[in-house]
PDB file of N, CA, C and O in Angstrom:
ATOM      1  N   UNK A   1       0.862  -1.183   0.000  1.00  0.00           N
ATOM      2  CA  UNK A   1       0.000   0.000   0.000  1.00  0.00           C
ATOM      3  C   UNK A   1       0.901   1.237   0.000  1.00  0.00           C
ATOM      4  O   UNK A   1       1.926   1.264   0.681  1.00  0.00           O
ATOM      5  N   UNK A   2       0.527   2.221  -0.739  1.00  0.00           N
ATOM      6  CA  UNK A   2       1.352   3.416  -0.830  1.00  0.00           C
ATOM      7  C   UNK A   2       1.097   4.342   0.359  1.00  0.00           C
ATOM      8  O   UNK A   2       0.162   4.148   1.136  1.00  0.00           O
ATOM      9  N   UNK A   3       1.940   5.331   0.473  1.00  0.00           N
ATOM     10  CA  UNK A   3       1.886   6.247   1.610  1.00  0.00           C
ATOM     11  C   UNK A   3       0.584   7.042   1.656  1.00  0.00           C
ATOM     12  O   UNK A   3       0.053   7.296   2.737  1.00  0.00           O
ATOM     13  N   UNK A   4       0.067   7.436   0.494  1.00  0.00           N
ATOM     14  CA  UNK A   4      -1.184   8.194   0.445  1.00  0.00           C
ATOM     15  C   UNK A   4      -2.358   7.333   0.927  1.00  0.00           C
ATOM     16  O   UNK A   4      -3.260   7.833   1.599  1.00  0.00           O
ATOM     17  N   UNK A   5      -2.347   6.049   0.586  1.00  0.00           N
ATOM     18  CA  UNK A   5      -3.409   5.140   1.041  1.00  0.00           C
ATOM     19  C   UNK A   5      -3.396   4.949   2.542  1.00  0.00           C
ATOM     20  O   UNK A   5      -4.446   4.902   3.184  1.00  0.00           O
ATOM     21  N   UNK A   6      -2.192   4.839   3.100  1.00  0.00           N
ATOM     22  CA  UNK A   6      -2.078   4.694   4.554  1.00  0.00           C
ATOM     23  C   UNK A   6      -2.551   5.953   5.263  1.00  0.00           C
ATOM     24  O   UNK A   6      -3.244   5.887   6.278  1.00  0.00           O
ATOM     25  N   UNK A   7      -2.168   7.099   4.715  1.00  0.00           N
ATOM     26  CA  UNK A   7      -2.612   8.369   5.303  1.00  0.00           C
ATOM     27  C   UNK A   7      -4.133   8.485   5.247  1.00  0.00           C
ATOM     28  O   UNK A   7      -4.757   8.958   6.197  1.00  0.00           O
ATOM     29  N   UNK A   8      -4.725   8.057   4.142  1.00  0.00           N
ATOM     30  CA  UNK A   8      -6.186   8.103   3.997  1.00  0.00           C
ATOM     31  C   UNK A   8      -6.863   7.188   5.017  1.00  0.00           C
ATOM     32  O   UNK A   8      -7.903   7.542   5.572  1.00  0.00           O
ATOM     33  N   UNK A   9      -6.272   6.000   5.271  1.00  0.00           N
ATOM     34  CA  UNK A   9      -6.834   5.073   6.264  1.00  0.00           C
ATOM     35  C   UNK A   9      -6.787   5.692   7.662  1.00  0.00           C
ATOM     36  O   UNK A   9      -7.743   5.584   8.430  1.00  0.00           O
ATOM     37  N   UNK A  10      -5.678   6.335   7.980  1.00  0.00           N
ATOM     38  CA  UNK A  10      -5.538   6.969   9.291  1.00  0.00           C
ATOM     39  C   UNK A  10      -6.552   8.096   9.428  1.00  0.00           C
ATOM     40  O   UNK A  10      -7.198   8.226  10.467  1.00  0.00           O
ATOM     41  N   UNK A  11      -6.696   8.902   8.398  1.00  0.00           N
ATOM     42  CA  UNK A  11      -7.658  10.008   8.446  1.00  0.00           C
ATOM     43  C   UNK A  11      -9.085   9.489   8.606  1.00  0.00           C
ATOM     44  O   UNK A  11      -9.877  10.087   9.335  1.00  0.00           O
ATOM     45  N   UNK A  12      -9.424   8.388   7.938  1.00  0.00           N
ATOM     46  CA  UNK A  12     -10.762   7.801   8.067  1.00  0.00           C
ATOM     47  C   UNK A  12     -11.005   7.312   9.495  1.00  0.00           C
ATOM     48  O   UNK A  12     -12.094   7.496  10.038  1.00  0.00           O
ATOM     49  N   UNK A  13      -9.993   6.691  10.101  1.00  0.00           N
ATOM     50  CA  UNK A  13     -10.155   6.221  11.479  1.00  0.00           C
ATOM     51  C   UNK A  13     -10.350   7.395  12.432  1.00  0.00           C
ATOM     52  O   UNK A  13     -11.156   7.316  13.360  1.00  0.00           O
ATOM     53  N   UNK A  14      -9.618   8.480  12.207  1.00  0.00           N
ATOM     54  CA  UNK A  14      -9.773   9.676  13.049  1.00  0.00           C
ATOM     55  C   UNK A  14     -11.173  10.252  12.886  1.00  0.00           C
ATOM     56  O   UNK A  14     -11.801  10.641  13.870  1.00  0.00           O
ATOM     57  N   UNK A  15     -11.668  10.309  11.651  1.00  0.00           N
ATOM     58  CA  UNK A  15     -13.032  10.826  11.414  1.00  0.00           C
ATOM     59  C   UNK A  15     -14.077   9.955  12.115  1.00  0.00           C
ATOM     60  O   UNK A  15     -15.015  10.475  12.719  1.00  0.00           O
ATOM     61  N   UNK A  16     -13.913   8.625  12.035  1.00  0.00           N
ATOM     62  CA  UNK A  16     -14.856   7.717  12.698  1.00  0.00           C
ATOM     63  C   UNK A  16     -14.837   7.942  14.212  1.00  0.00           C
ATOM     64  O   UNK A  16     -15.886   7.954  14.857  1.00  0.00           O
ATOM     65  N   UNK A  17     -13.654   8.116  14.764  1.00  0.00           N
ATOM     66  CA  UNK A  17     -13.506   8.344  16.194  1.00  0.00           C
ATOM     67  C   UNK A  17     -14.198   9.641  16.615  1.00  0.00           C
ATOM     68  O   UNK A  17     -14.922   9.672  17.611  1.00  0.00           O
ATOM     69  N   UNK A  18     -13.973  10.697  15.859  1.00  0.00           N
ATOM     70  CA  UNK A  18     -14.604  11.985  16.163  1.00  0.00           C
ATOM     71  C   UNK A  18     -16.115  11.888  16.028  1.00  0.00           C
ATOM     72  O   UNK A  18     -16.843  12.447  16.848  1.00  0.00           O
ATOM     73  N   UNK A  19     -16.598  11.189  15.010  1.00  0.00           N
ATOM     74  CA  UNK A  19     -18.044  11.014  14.808  1.00  0.00           C
ATOM     75  C   UNK A  19     -18.667  10.262  15.986  1.00  0.00           C
ATOM     76  O   UNK A  19     -19.744  10.624  16.460  1.00  0.00           O
ATOM     77  N   UNK A  20     -17.986   9.218  16.453  1.00  0.00           N
ATOM     78  CA  UNK A  20     -18.500   8.449  17.587  1.00  0.00           C
ATOM     79  C   UNK A  20     -18.580   9.322  18.835  1.00  0.00           C
ATOM     80  O   UNK A  20     -19.574   9.269  19.560  1.00  0.00           O
ATOM     81  N   UNK A  21     -17.560  10.118  19.093  1.00  0.00           N
ATOM     82  CA  UNK A  21     -17.577  10.988  20.261  1.00  0.00           C
ATOM     83  C   UNK A  21     -18.627  12.081  20.130  1.00  0.00           C
ATOM     84  O   UNK A  21     -19.243  12.476  21.120  1.00  0.00           O
ATOM     85  N   UNK A  22     -18.831  12.568  18.920  1.00  0.00           N
ATOM     86  CA  UNK A  22     -19.859  13.594  18.711  1.00  0.00           C
ATOM     87  C   UNK A  22     -21.233  13.020  19.054  1.00  0.00           C
ATOM     88  O   UNK A  22     -22.048  13.698  19.681  1.00  0.00           O
ATOM     89  N   UNK A  23     -21.497  11.774  18.646  1.00  0.00           N
ATOM     90  CA  UNK A  23     -22.777  11.125  18.979  1.00  0.00           C
ATOM     91  C   UNK A  23     -22.950  10.995  20.480  1.00  0.00           C
ATOM     92  O   UNK A  23     -24.034  11.239  21.010  1.00  0.00           O
ATOM     93  N   UNK A  24     -21.881  10.610  21.165  1.00  0.00           N
ATOM     94  CA  UNK A  24     -21.944  10.462  22.626  1.00  0.00           C
ATOM     95  C   UNK A  24     -22.257  11.802  23.281  1.00  0.00           C
ATOM     96  O   UNK A  24     -23.102  11.879  24.173  1.00  0.00           O
ATOM     97  N   UNK A  25     -21.580  12.851  22.841  1.00  0.00           N
ATOM     98  CA  UNK A  25     -21.799  14.169  23.442  1.00  0.00           C
ATOM     99  C   UNK A  25     -23.195  14.709  23.165  1.00  0.00           C
ATOM    100  O   UNK A  25     -23.762  15.415  23.999  1.00  0.00           O
ATOM    101  N   UNK A  26     -23.752  14.387  22.012  1.00  0.00           N
ATOM    102  CA  UNK A  26     -25.115  14.836  21.700  1.00  0.00           C
ATOM    103  C   UNK A  26     -26.126  14.139  22.614  1.00  0.00           C
ATOM    104  O   UNK A  26     -27.091  14.758  23.064  1.00  0.00           O
ATOM    105  N   UNK A  27     -25.903  12.847  22.888  1.00  0.00           N
ATOM    106  CA  UNK A  27     -26.835  12.092  23.726  1.00  0.00           C
ATOM    107  C   UNK A  27     -26.644  12.361  25.219  1.00  0.00           C
ATOM    108  O   UNK A  27     -27.562  12.148  26.011  1.00  0.00           O
ATOM    109  N   UNK A  28     -25.463  12.824  25.602  1.00  0.00           N
ATOM    110  CA  UNK A  28     -25.183  13.057  27.023  1.00  0.00           C
ATOM    111  C   UNK A  28     -26.005  14.235  27.537  1.00  0.00           C
ATOM    112  O   UNK A  28     -26.327  15.170  26.804  1.00  0.00           O
ATOM    113  N   UNK A  29     -26.329  14.151  28.827  1.00  0.00           N
ATOM    114  CA  UNK A  29     -27.058  15.250  29.442  1.00  0.00           C
ATOM    115  C   UNK A  29     -26.545  15.411  30.866  1.00  0.00           C
ATOM    116  O   UNK A  29     -25.935  14.504  31.431  1.00  0.00           O
ATOM    117  N   UNK A  30     -26.799  16.561  31.421  1.00  0.00           N
ATOM    118  CA  UNK A  30     -26.389  16.830  32.786  1.00  0.00           C
ATOM    119  C   UNK A  30     -27.413  16.193  33.730  1.00  0.00           C
ATOM    120  O   UNK A  30     -28.617  16.351  33.527  1.00  0.00           O
ATOM    121  N   UNK A  31     -26.947  15.468  34.770  1.00  0.00           N
ATOM    122  CA  UNK A  31     -27.900  14.847  35.692  1.00  0.00           C
ATOM    123  C   UNK A  31     -28.627  15.896  36.533  1.00  0.00           C
ATOM    124  O   UNK A  31     -28.063  16.936  36.873  1.00  0.00           O
ATOM    125  N   UNK A  32     -29.894  15.607  36.864  1.00  0.00           N
ATOM    126  CA  UNK A  32     -30.596  16.520  37.756  1.00  0.00           C
ATOM    127  C   UNK A  32     -30.099  16.280  39.188  1.00  0.00           C
ATOM    128  O   UNK A  32     -29.314  15.364  39.432  1.00  0.00           O
ATOM    129  N   UNK A  33     -30.556  17.097  40.119  1.00  0.00           N
ATOM    130  CA  UNK A  33     -30.029  17.041  41.484  1.00  0.00           C
ATOM    131  C   UNK A  33     -30.305  15.689  42.144  1.00  0.00           C
ATOM    132  O   UNK A  33     -29.450  15.160  42.854  1.00  0.00           O
ATOM    133  N   UNK A  34     -31.486  15.132  41.913  1.00  0.00           N
ATOM    134  CA  UNK A  34     -31.844  13.847  42.526  1.00  0.00           C
ATOM    135  C   UNK A  34     -30.934  12.728  42.017  1.00  0.00           C
ATOM    136  O   UNK A  34     -30.437  11.916  42.797  1.00  0.00           O
ATOM    137  N   UNK A  35     -30.723  12.696  40.708  1.00  0.00           N
ATOM    138  CA  UNK A  35     -29.859  11.677  40.117  1.00  0.00           C
ATOM    139  C   UNK A  35     -28.412  11.861  40.597  1.00  0.00           C
ATOM    140  O   UNK A  35     -27.726  10.880  40.885  1.00  0.00           O
ATOM    141  N   UNK A  36     -27.959  13.091  40.682  1.00  0.00           N
ATOM    142  CA  UNK A  36     -26.608  13.368  41.144  1.00  0.00           C
ATOM    143  C   UNK A  36     -26.416  12.886  42.582  1.00  0.00           C
ATOM    144  O   UNK A  36     -25.396  12.275  42.901  1.00  0.00           O
ATOM    145  N   UNK A  37     -27.391  13.159  43.447  1.00  0.00           N
ATOM    146  CA  UNK A  37     -27.282  12.738  44.847  1.00  0.00           C
ATOM    147  C   UNK A  37     -27.283  11.213  44.960  1.00  0.00           C
ATOM    148  O   UNK A  37     -26.542  10.650  45.766  1.00  0.00           O
ATOM    149  N   UNK A  38     -28.111  10.546  44.156  1.00  0.00           N
ATOM    150  CA  UNK A  38     -28.138   9.083  44.173  1.00  0.00           C
ATOM    151  C   UNK A  38     -26.787   8.517  43.754  1.00  0.00           C
ATOM    152  O   UNK A  38     -26.272   7.603  44.397  1.00  0.00           O
ATOM    153  N   UNK A  39     -26.211   9.050  42.686  1.00  0.00           N
ATOM    154  CA  UNK A  39     -24.908   8.572  42.225  1.00  0.00           C
ATOM    155  C   UNK A  39     -23.817   8.861  43.251  1.00  0.00           C
ATOM    156  O   UNK A  39     -22.910   8.050  43.438  1.00  0.00           O
ATOM    157  N   UNK A  40     -23.901  10.004  43.913  1.00  0.00           N
ATOM    158  CA  UNK A  40     -22.927  10.345  44.950  1.00  0.00           C
ATOM    159  C   UNK A  40     -23.013   9.363  46.111  1.00  0.00           C
ATOM    160  O   UNK A  40     -21.990   8.894  46.610  1.00  0.00           O
ATOM    161  N   UNK A  41     -24.231   9.055  46.539  1.00  0.00           N
ATOM    162  CA  UNK A  41     -24.415   8.104  47.646  1.00  0.00           C
ATOM    163  C   UNK A  41     -23.916   6.716  47.262  1.00  0.00           C
ATOM    164  O   UNK A  41     -23.264   6.045  48.062  1.00  0.00           O
ATOM    165  N   UNK A  42     -24.222   6.284  46.038  1.00  0.00           N
ATOM    166  CA  UNK A  42     -23.769   4.961  45.594  1.00  0.00           C
ATOM    167  C   UNK A  42     -22.244   4.890  45.504  1.00  0.00           C
ATOM    168  O   UNK A  42     -21.646   3.876  45.863  1.00  0.00           O
ATOM    169  N   UNK A  43     -21.621   5.956  45.031  1.00  0.00           N
ATOM    170  CA  UNK A  43     -20.159   5.988  44.981  1.00  0.00           C
ATOM    171  C   UNK A  43     -19.560   5.934  46.378  1.00  0.00           C
ATOM    172  O   UNK A  43     -18.600   5.203  46.620  1.00  0.00           O
ATOM    173  N   UNK A  44     -20.124   6.702  47.290  1.00  0.00           N
ATOM    174  CA  UNK A  44     -19.639   6.700  48.672  1.00  0.00           C
ATOM    175  C   UNK A  44     -19.793   5.309  49.283  1.00  0.00           C
ATOM    176  O   UNK A  44     -18.886   4.822  49.958  1.00  0.00           O
ATOM    177  N   UNK A  45     -20.933   4.673  49.047  1.00  0.00           N
ATOM    178  CA  UNK A  45     -21.161   3.324  49.556  1.00  0.00           C
ATOM    179  C   UNK A  45     -20.142   2.346  48.976  1.00  0.00           C
ATOM    180  O   UNK A  45     -19.590   1.518  49.701  1.00  0.00           O
ATOM    181  N   UNK A  46     -19.894   2.441  47.679  1.00  0.00           N
ATOM    182  CA  UNK A  46     -18.915   1.560  47.039  1.00  0.00           C
ATOM    183  C   UNK A  46     -17.512   1.762  47.586  1.00  0.00           C
ATOM    184  O   UNK A  46     -16.806   0.792  47.864  1.00  0.00           O
ATOM    185  N   UNK A  47     -17.102   3.024  47.743  1.00  0.00           N
ATOM    186  CA  UNK A  47     -15.779   3.307  48.297  1.00  0.00           C
ATOM    187  C   UNK A  47     -15.662   2.781  49.723  1.00  0.00           C
ATOM    188  O   UNK A  47     -14.628   2.237  50.111  1.00  0.00           O
ATOM    189  N   UNK A  48     -16.728   2.947  50.499  1.00  0.00           N
ATOM    190  CA  UNK A  48     -16.715   2.487  51.885  1.00  0.00           C
ATOM    191  C   UNK A  48     -16.617   0.963  51.944  1.00  0.00           C
ATOM    192  O   UNK A  48     -15.849   0.419  52.738  1.00  0.00           O
ATOM    193  N   UNK A  49     -17.381   0.284  51.116  1.00  0.00           N
ATOM    194  CA  UNK A  49     -17.325  -1.181  51.105  1.00  0.00           C
ATOM    195  C   UNK A  49     -15.953  -1.692  50.682  1.00  0.00           C
ATOM    196  O   UNK A  49     -15.400  -2.585  51.324  1.00  0.00           O
ATOM    197  N   UNK A  50     -15.411  -1.144  49.627  1.00  0.00           N
ATOM    198  CA  UNK A  50     -14.095  -1.586  49.156  1.00  0.00           C
ATOM    199  C   UNK A  50     -13.029  -1.274  50.211  1.00  0.00           C
ATOM    200  O   UNK A  50     -12.159  -2.103  50.477  1.00  0.00           O
ATOM    201  N   UNK A  51     -13.094  -0.090  50.807  1.00  0.00           N
ATOM    202  CA  UNK A  51     -12.145   0.266  51.861  1.00  0.00           C
ATOM    203  C   UNK A  51     -12.276  -0.640  53.077  1.00  0.00           C
ATOM    204  O   UNK A  51     -11.270  -1.041  53.661  1.00  0.00           O
ATOM    205  N   UNK A  52     -13.513  -0.967  53.464  1.00  0.00           N
ATOM    206  CA  UNK A  52     -13.734  -1.865  54.599  1.00  0.00           C
ATOM    207  C   UNK A  52     -13.194  -3.257  54.335  1.00  0.00           C
ATOM    208  O   UNK A  52     -12.565  -3.859  55.206  1.00  0.00           O
ATOM    209  N   UNK A  53     -13.434  -3.767  53.146  1.00  0.00           N
ATOM    210  CA  UNK A  53     -12.916  -5.092  52.788  1.00  0.00           C
ATOM    211  C   UNK A  53     -11.385  -5.078  52.786  1.00  0.00           C
ATOM    212  O   UNK A  53     -10.753  -6.011  53.279  1.00  0.00           O
ATOM    213  N   UNK A  54     -10.798  -4.027  52.235  1.00  0.00           N
ATOM    214  CA  UNK A  54      -9.336  -3.922  52.217  1.00  0.00           C
ATOM    215  C   UNK A  54      -8.782  -3.844  53.640  1.00  0.00           C
ATOM    216  O   UNK A  54      -7.751  -4.445  53.941  1.00  0.00           O
ATOM    217  N   UNK A  55      -9.463  -3.105  54.511  1.00  0.00           N
ATOM    218  CA  UNK A  55      -9.012  -3.000  55.897  1.00  0.00           C
ATOM    219  C   UNK A  55      -9.075  -4.358  56.596  1.00  0.00           C
ATOM    220  O   UNK A  55      -8.152  -4.726  57.323  1.00  0.00           O
ATOM    221  N   UNK A  56     -10.155  -5.099  56.378  1.00  0.00           N
ATOM    222  CA  UNK A  56     -10.298  -6.421  57.010  1.00  0.00           C
ATOM    223  C   UNK A  56      -9.212  -7.361  56.501  1.00  0.00           C
ATOM    224  O   UNK A  56      -8.620  -8.100  57.287  1.00  0.00           O
ATOM    225  N   UNK A  57      -8.942  -7.343  55.198  1.00  0.00           N
ATOM    226  CA  UNK A  57      -7.884  -8.203  54.642  1.00  0.00           C
ATOM    227  C   UNK A  57      -6.538  -7.816  55.243  1.00  0.00           C
ATOM    228  O   UNK A  57      -5.748  -8.687  55.609  1.00  0.00           O
ATOM    229  N   UNK A  58      -6.274  -6.530  55.346  1.00  0.00           N
ATOM    230  CA  UNK A  58      -5.014  -6.074  55.932  1.00  0.00           C
ATOM    231  C   UNK A  58      -4.924  -6.485  57.400  1.00  0.00           C
ATOM    232  O   UNK A  58      -3.870  -6.930  57.852  1.00  0.00           O
ATOM    233  N   UNK A  59      -6.014  -6.342  58.144  1.00  0.00           N
ATOM    234  CA  UNK A  59      -6.026  -6.719  59.560  1.00  0.00           C
ATOM    235  C   UNK A  59      -5.757  -8.213  59.723  1.00  0.00           C
ATOM    236  O   UNK A  59      -4.983  -8.609  60.595  1.00  0.00           O
ATOM    237  N   UNK A  60      -6.382  -9.039  58.900  1.00  0.00           N
ATOM    238  CA  UNK A  60      -6.149 -10.492  58.964  1.00  0.00           C
ATOM    239  C   UNK A  60      -4.683 -10.793  58.638  1.00  0.00           C
ATOM    240  O   UNK A  60      -4.060 -11.627  59.295  1.00  0.00           O
ATOM    241  N   UNK A  61      -4.140 -10.128  57.643  1.00  0.00           N
ATOM    242  CA  UNK A  61      -2.734 -10.330  57.264  1.00  0.00           C
ATOM    243  C   UNK A  61      -1.803  -9.979  58.415  1.00  0.00           C
ATOM    244  O   UNK A  61      -0.872 -10.724  58.722  1.00  0.00           O
ATOM    245  N   UNK A  62      -2.063  -8.833  59.052  1.00  0.00           N
ATOM    246  CA  UNK A  62      -1.207  -8.399  60.160  1.00  0.00           C
ATOM    247  C   UNK A  62      -1.327  -9.365  61.325  1.00  0.00           C
ATOM    248  O   UNK A  62      -0.318  -9.687  61.952  1.00  0.00           O
ATOM    249  N   UNK A  63      -2.523  -9.835  61.636  1.00  0.00           N
ATOM    250  CA  UNK A  63      -2.715 -10.750  62.753  1.00  0.00           C
ATOM    251  C   UNK A  63      -2.074 -12.112  62.477  1.00  0.00           C
ATOM    252  O   UNK A  63      -1.551 -12.750  63.391  1.00  0.00           O
ATOM    253  N   UNK A  64      -2.114 -12.554  61.222  1.00  0.00           N
ATOM    254  CA  UNK A  64      -1.538 -13.864  60.893  1.00  0.00           C
ATOM    255  C   UNK A  64       0.003 -13.833  60.831  1.00  0.00           C
ATOM    256  O   UNK A  64       0.656 -14.817  61.177  1.00  0.00           O
ATOM    257  N   UNK A  65       0.564 -12.728  60.400  1.00  0.00           N
ATOM    258  CA  UNK A  65       2.015 -12.659  60.270  1.00  0.00           C
ATOM    259  C   UNK A  65       2.681 -12.157  61.542  1.00  0.00           C
ATOM    260  O   UNK A  65       3.900 -12.255  61.682  1.00  0.00           O
ATOM    261  N   UNK A  66       1.907 -11.629  62.455  1.00  0.00           N
ATOM    262  CA  UNK A  66       2.406 -11.214  63.762  1.00  0.00           C
ATOM    263  C   UNK A  66       3.202  -9.992  63.684  1.00  0.00           C
ATOM    264  O   UNK A  66       3.697  -9.511  64.703  1.00  0.00           O
TER     265      UNK A  66
END
């Protein structure tokens, strides 16, 4: 394949990528306050659960290794 063909393929991939992102941005919307608060609470719950599990694993490790 010649250099111009490769350049054209790269340009087409860039155009497809930009088109896909443009579609995403058109469909995206800002969450209302209720949805934002729900997502915030769920994130906090997830962080707390993961942190708690990590703490318990660390505590068991420390107790077992002395």
